[in-house]
N, C-alpha and C positions, 0 to 999 in steps of 0.2 A: 417606471411600477414593472416590466418587466421581467429584472433580476428582481426584483421583489416577489412578484406572482413566483418566480422556480422557488427561490429561498424559501416559500411557505410566510413569510414573513405581512402580508397582507389582512386587515381584519376580514372575518367573514362579508358585512357588506361590500367592503375593497375586491375581494372574490367576485363574489357576487357577480358585478360589476363589470370587470374585466371579461369573466368568463362571455360575460351576455356580449363584450365588444368582439371578442374573440370570434364568436358565431355568425358574426354579423361582418367582419370587416378582413376577409380574406389576407389583404397584404398585412396588417397585425397580425394575423394565424401565420404568415410563415417568417416572418422575423420574430417571434417568439420559438419556433422550431429551431431556428438557426441558433439563435440565444441558448437554446436548450444544446446544441450539437455540437454547439463551441464551449458550453461550459463541460461538457462529456468529453470532450475530449484536452481539455484543461486537466481534467481528475487525472485521464488516464496517460497523462506524461509527469503529473509531478506522481503519482501512483510508479511508473513505472524508473522515477530516479529517485524515489527513495529504495525502490527494490535496488538501485544499482549500489547504490551508497550503504545501501544495511551488508551487501555483497563485499562489499568493498572494505569494511570496519570489521567481517566475521570473519574476513581473511587476513586483514590484519593483528586481531586478539588470536585467534582461533586456531588458526593453521601455520604452525611450521614450517619457515621454506626448506625443499628439499635438499637434502645431505646436511640439517643442523642437526645436531640429538641433541637430548637434554643430559646435559653436564652432572644433574643430581641424582641424575640414578644410574648407581655404578652396574655395571656387566652382571653382578654375583647375584645382586638382588632383585634387576630385572629376571636372570633364568629363575632366582626361586618364585616370582613370582607367577612363572608359568607351568609349576609344581602343584598349587592348590588347588585340590578335590572341590567338588559341588557337595558338600552333607549329603543332599538326597539323594545321590548317585551309589 
């Protein structure tokens, strides 16, 4: 029932009864606090893992390894692209 409470799955009546029990039972309140902290820790870990995976994917897809040049762009095209002027200037 604690997880259902934390996940917002209890009906209004069940929530009201559970919260009444929380006010009367310190051990239940402590257990609820413990579950909430564990759930937050799990979410933090999952978020950290997701960020790590996204960074790995970004590095794999978007970042060329140092020393690797894109052979599809010739040096002449590269030099020409530097000479493009901003029409607003």
